[in-house]
N, C-alpha and C positions, 0 to 999 in steps of 0.2 A: 645055164645056171652059173657056170664058172665066170662068165663075164659080169654077172650081177654081183658076185661075191668079190670080184677083183677090186683092190683099193684104187682110188682115183689117182693117188700119187705113190706109185709102187716103189719109186727110188727115194722115198722120203729120208730114210736113215742114211743112205749114202750121201745125199745132198747136205744133210746136217753135218755129217763128218767132214765133208769137203770144205766147210767154212768154219770149222772148229779147231781149237788148239793152235792158233796162228800167233806168231810173234811180231809181225809187222816189218817195217823197213827202218832205215836210219832217218834222223831228222834232216840230214843233209839232202837226202833224196826228196823228202817232202818239200824242203825249201826250193829245190830245183823244179819240181812239178808246180809249185806255187808261183814260179817265175814264168813258166812256159805259157800257161793259160792266159793270164792278163796281157802278156807280151803279144800273143797272137791277136787278141782283141784290139790292142792299141795299133798294131801294124795294119790291121784291116781298116780301122777307122781312118788312119792316115791315107791309105790307098784309096779310100772312098771319098776323101775330101775333094770338093770341087765338082762332084758329079751332080747332075740335075736331080732334084727331088722327085721321087716316084709319084706320078699323078694318076695312075690307073692300076688296077689289080694285077695286070700282067707284068708290068715293070716292077711292081712291088714284090711279086712272087719270084721274079728273076733275081732281084736284089737279095731276097731271103736265101735263094739257092746258092748264090755266090758267097754269102755269109756262112752258109752251112759248109761249103767246100773249103773256105779259108780259115774257119775257126773250129767247127764241130768235128769235121773229118780228121784234121791233124791231131786234135786232142784224143780222139778215139784210137788212132793209130799209135800214139805215144803211150796210151794206157794198155795197149795189147801187144801187137807184133813188134813195135819199136821201143818197148819198155827198157831194153838194155842200152839204148842210145840216149837216154834221158839227159845225161850230163853234157853230151856233145850238142844236142839240140839247145840246151840252156845257154851254153857259151855262144853258139851261133846267133841265137835270138838276141842275146844281150849286145853282141857286136853290131847286129843289124839296128837295134834301137839306138845305140850310141851314134852310129853313122847318120841315122835319120835326124836325131836331135841336133847334132852339130851342123847339119846342112840346113835345118829349118830354124835354128835358134835366132838368127838375126831378124827373121820376119815375124816371129811369134810375139804375142803380147802376154807377158807373164803376170803383170801386176794388175790384179782385179780386186775391186773392193765392192762392198755393199751388195746390190742385187746381182752384179756380174759374178761375184764370188759364190753367192748362193746358187746361181744357175750352174756354174761349173761343178759345185759340190753335188747337186742333184744328178747331173750327167754321170759323174764318177760313181756314185753309189748305185745308180741304175745299172751300170756296166758290172759292178761288183756283185750285185744280187743276181743278175742274170747268169754271170759266169759260174757262180756257186750252184745254181739250179741245173745248169747244163752238165757240169761235171758230176753232180749227184745222179742225174737221170742216166748218164752213160754208165756210171759205176754199178748201179743197182741191178742192171740187166747183165752187164759183162761179168760180174763177179761169179755167177753160176756156171760160167764156161771156163774150161782149162786154159783158154788163151789169155785170160786175165791173171796176171801174176798174183800168187798167194800173198806176197808181202804187201800188196795194196789193200787186201781185205781186212776186215775188223779184227783187232787183236783179242785174244782170249782173256787175259788178265792185265798184264803190263806191256808197254811198248807203244810205238807210233806207227800209224799207217794212214793212207789217203782217206779211206772210208771212215776212220775214227773221227775225222773232222766234220762229218756230215751234220749231226744234230747240234753240235756246238756252233757251227757256222750259221745255222738257221737261227739260233738264239741270238747271236751277236748281230746278225743282219737285221733282225726285227728290232733289237734294242737300239741300234744306231739311229733308226728313223721313227722310233715310237713317239707317241704323243708326249711322253715325259721328256724325251731328249729334245723335242722341238718346243718344249714348254708351252704346249697348247692347253686349252681348258681341260682339266681332268674330268673323266666320266665318273658317274656314280657307281657304287658297288653293285647295284642292281644291273646296270648296263654292262658292267664288266662280266658278271656272271652270264648274262644273256649272250655276250660276245663270244664266249668259249663254248657255247652249245654246239656249233658246227664241228669244232675240234673233238669234243667228247663223242659226238655222233660218229665221226670218222674213226675214232679210236675203237668204239664198240663194233662198228661195221667191219673193221679189219680183223678184230678178234673173232667175230662170228664167221667170217669168210675162212680164216686160217684153220679154225676148228672144224668147220663143216666140210671143207675140201681136203682135210688132212694135210694141209700145206706144211712144208718143212719150216720150222722156226727155231732159231738158235736161242735157247732159253737164257744163256749167259749174257745176252745183250741187255735186256730189260727185265726179264723174269718170265713167268709162265703166262700171265694175262696182260701185262703192261706192254705198251708200245710207244712209238715216237709221238703220236698225237696226244696221248695223255700227259706226257712230259711237257709238251709245248703248251697245253691248256693250263697246267699248273703254273708254269713260268709266267704266263700272261695274267693269271688271276691274282697271284701273290703280291706283285707291286701295287695293284689296285686296292688291296686291303690295307696297305700301309703307304699312304701317299707322302712321298718325300720329294723335296725340291731336288732337281737333277744335279745341282751343285754339290749336294751331300750324298747322292746315291753311291758315289765311289767309296766313301768312308763306310757306309752301311754295308755295301757289298764286301769290302775287305774284312769287316767284322764277321760276317756270315762265313766267308771262306776260311778265315783264320780259326774260328770255332769248329767248323766242320773238319778241317784238316787235323786239328788237335784230336778230335774223336777218332779219325781214321788211324792216326799213328798210335793210338792207345788201344787198339784192338778191333775197331769197327771195320777196318780194311780187310782183316782176315775173315771176318764174318761175311762180308759182301762178296769176296772173291772165291769163297768156298762153294763147292757143289752140293753141300748138305742143305736140305730144305725140309721143313716140317709141313703140316697140313694147313696151318693158318695162312691167311691172305697176305700178311706182311712178309713172312718168310718166303712164300711163293713168288713174290714180286719185290724182293729186297733191293735189287739193283736199281729198278726204276723208281721206287719210293724214296730211298735215301739219296740217290744222285740228284734229286730235285734241289737239295740245298746247294750243291755245286753249281747247277745251272741257274738258280736264282741269284747267287752271288755274281755269276758271269753276266747275267742280264743287267743287273744294277751297274756293274762296271761299264757295260756297253752304253747304257743310258747316259752315264756321266761323260764318257768319251764323246758320244755324239753331240752332247750339249756343249762341252768345252772346246771341241775341235771344229765343229761344223756349224752349229745353229745358235750358239749363245751370243746374243748381241752382235750378230754379223753386220748389220747395217751401221751401227755406231762405232765399230772397232776400226778406227782410222789407220792404225798401224798394221792391220791384218790384211794380208794378200794371199792369193792362191799359192804362190810360191812358198810363202812362210807356212801355210797350212800343210803343204806337201812335205816340207822339211820336218815339221812336227810329227806327221804320220810316220814318216820313214824312221825318225829317231825313236819313236815309241815302239815300232816293230823290232828294231835292233835291241832295245832295252828288254823287251819281252822275250826275245830269243835268248839273250844272256841269262835272264832270270830263270827261264825254263831249264837251261843247262844246269844251273846251280841247284834248283829244286829237284831235278831228276837225279842228280848225283849225290846230294847230301840230305834231302828230306824224304822223299818217296818218289819212286819211278812213276812216269806218266801212266795213268789208267783211265781210259774212257769209261770203263765199266762202273767205277765209283765216282767219276768226275771230280778227281782230287785237284788240289791247287796247281800242281804241275800241268795237268791237262788244261786247266783254264788259261794259264799263261801261254801254253802251246797253241791253243786255238786263237787267242788274241794276236800272238806273233804272226801266225800264218795269215790271218784275215787282214791285218794291217799291212803286211807285206804285199798282198794282192792289191789293196787300195793304193799303196804308194806307187806301184807300177802303173796302175790304171790312170793315176793322176798325171802321168807323163803325156797322156793324149792331149792335154791342154796346150802343148806346144803348137798345135794347129788351131788358129783362131777360128771361131765360129763353127767348130765341129758339132756334128749332130749324132744322136744314137743310131746304131745300125738298125735296119729293118728287123733283123732277127731279135735284137734287144727289145725293140718296141713290141713285137709279138709276144715274147716271153713275159715282159713286164706287166702286160695287161692280163696275163693268165699264169702268174707264178705258182699259186697253189694248184690250179687246174693242170698245169704241165706236170707237176710232181705227182698228182693223183693219176693222171693218164699214164705216166711212166710206170707207176706201181701196178696199175691194172694190166698193162701190156706185159710187164715182167711176170706177173702171176699167171697169165694165160700161157706164156712161153714155157714156164717151168712146169705147168701141169700137162702140157701136150707135147713137149719136146724133151728128149733125153739129152740134157745139156752136158752131162759128163762124158758122153761118148761122141759128141759132135766134133768134127775136125776144126782146125783153126780157121780155114777159109769159110766154112759154113757158119761158124760162130761170128766171124767178122761181118759177113754179109747180113746175117740176122740182126746184129746190133745196128748196122747201118740202116737197114730197112725200118726197124722199129723207131730209131731216133728220127729218121726223116719223116716217118708218119706223124710223130709228135710235132715236129716243126711245121709240117704241112697243115695239120689240123688246126694248130694255134694260129698260124699265119692266115689261113683262109677265113677263120672266124673273126679275126681282128682287122685285117687289111680292108675287107669289104666295107665294114662299118666306118673305118677311118677315112677311106677315100671318099665315100659318099658324104661324110660330115666335115670334110676338110675346110670347105669354104665357110660353112656355118661356124666352125670353131675359130677361124681367123677373125670373123666379124665379132664373135663373142669376146675374144681376147681384147680386141681393139676397144670395145665398149667398156670392159672391165678396167683396162688401163686408163681410159679417160676418167672413169669414176674415181680411180685411185689417185690420179693427179689432182682432181678437184678436191677430194677429201684429205689429201696429203697423208694417205695411209699406204705404207709400203711393206707391211708385215705380211708374211705368208706362213700360215700355220698348217697347211695341208699340201706339202710338196710331193707326196708319194702316194697318191690315190690310185688304186687299181681301177681303171675306168670301166673295164668290162664286167666287173663283179656286180651281179644283181642282188647280192646278199650283203647288206650293210653290216650284219653281225660278223660275217666272215672277214670283212675288211678290218673291223675293230680288233678281231682276234689276232690278226697278223700285224698289229701295230699301226694300222692305217687310220 
C-alpha cells in the first residue's frame, strides 16, 4: 500500500529548487562558448574534406560516430567536467582556426555569386541549426545533474546563461529560413492555423505529461500551464495574420519591441518577474503570454535579416559575394553585442523571462556570432555537410522531442541530484549517442537506398531549369523525412 501511495517523482521539490534562483554567467563566457561549438564543427568539416562519400550504411554510421567523437563529445565535456577551461579551449580553437585558414587561403575560392552563394548559405545555416539543436539536447539532460555548472542553467529573473538562449535561438533559426525571409508565396490564414496544430498538440501533450507524472516544472520559466511549444506556435501564427513584405519586417519588429520595452520599464517588468499570481489564467501564465510580444518582434527582425543578408535577390546581386556576406554577418554580430551592453547597463538588464529588448539583441548577437564562425568553413571549396548534420537536419524537431522524452524518463527513474560526476557524464553520453544513433539509422538507410534516384532526379530538374531559364529556389530548407506537412510549415519550412 505504501508503494501505491508513493509519488512518482519523490524528489520533485528538490529538483525544482536545484534549477531555481540562478543568476547565470557573464556575457564573455557565453561568447566563448558560442565560439567553441561552431569552431569544432568547422574543424571537423575541414578534416573530413576529401574523404570519399559514404555509399553504404556501415560507412555512414562510422562517419556519424566520428562526427560524434569530434563534435558532440567535446561539447559535452566542455559543458560539464571541463567547464572551468572554457577560455583556454576558446583561445586554442581560435589559434587552430587561424592556422588552418592561413594554410588553406591560397587554394580556397572565396568569391561566389548567384547559385554558388545560395548553396554556401544553405550549408552554413544547416550547420547553424544543427549546432543549436545539439547544444540544446545536451543541456536539457545535463542541467539536472550536479556536474552541469549552475551558471549555465536558466536565470531566475535577470542575467545571461547558455540555456537562456534556447527558445530565442529556435525563434531566430526559424525566422531566418521562413517563407517570408525567402519571399516565397505566402500561405493563407487557414493554412497557417492548420500548420500550428502539431505545436499546440505537443504543448498540451507536455502539459498533460508533466501534471500527470507530477514532473518538476520551474513555474518562473513560462508560467503554470504555458511551455515552449505554445510560444513557438504563437510566434508562427502572428506573422501570418499580418502579412508584411520582409523588407519592412525589421521596422515593424522594432516598433513592437520598442512599445513592449516601454511597457516593461513603466511597470510591466515588475509584474512579470514577481512571484505573485492570482487564480486567473493570464496571471497564472503571465511570463509566457506577455513574452510573446518580445519573441514576435525577434521573429520579424530575423525575417528581415534572413531576407536582406541571405535570400534577397541573391541571383541578381552582382556585387554580393560569400566573403561580403560573411563580413556583414560578423559586423552585425559585433553591433548587436555592443548594443546589448548598452541596453543591459542603461535601459534594463537582460531578462529571458520577460524577453525584453536587451534579451532580443543578446540572442541575435550570439546567433550571428555562431553563423559568422561557421561561414569560415567555406575556405574549403566543395565542402559538404557532415553525416551527423544530415541526420539531424532531417529530424530537427524529432531529435528535440526525443531528447525531451529521454530527459523525462531519466528524471523520473534516476536520482540525478545524488549521481556522481562520472555516472552523470556516462548517462549523458549514452543518452545523446542513442539520440544520434536513432536519427542516423532512420535517415541513412533511406538516404543510401535513394541516393542514385536522387541524383537522377536532380539532373532532370536541372535540365528543366536550364530549358525554362528558371533559377529561383524558394524551398531550400525542406525537412525531407517529415511525413507531416503541417509540421514542416509550423517550423518555417
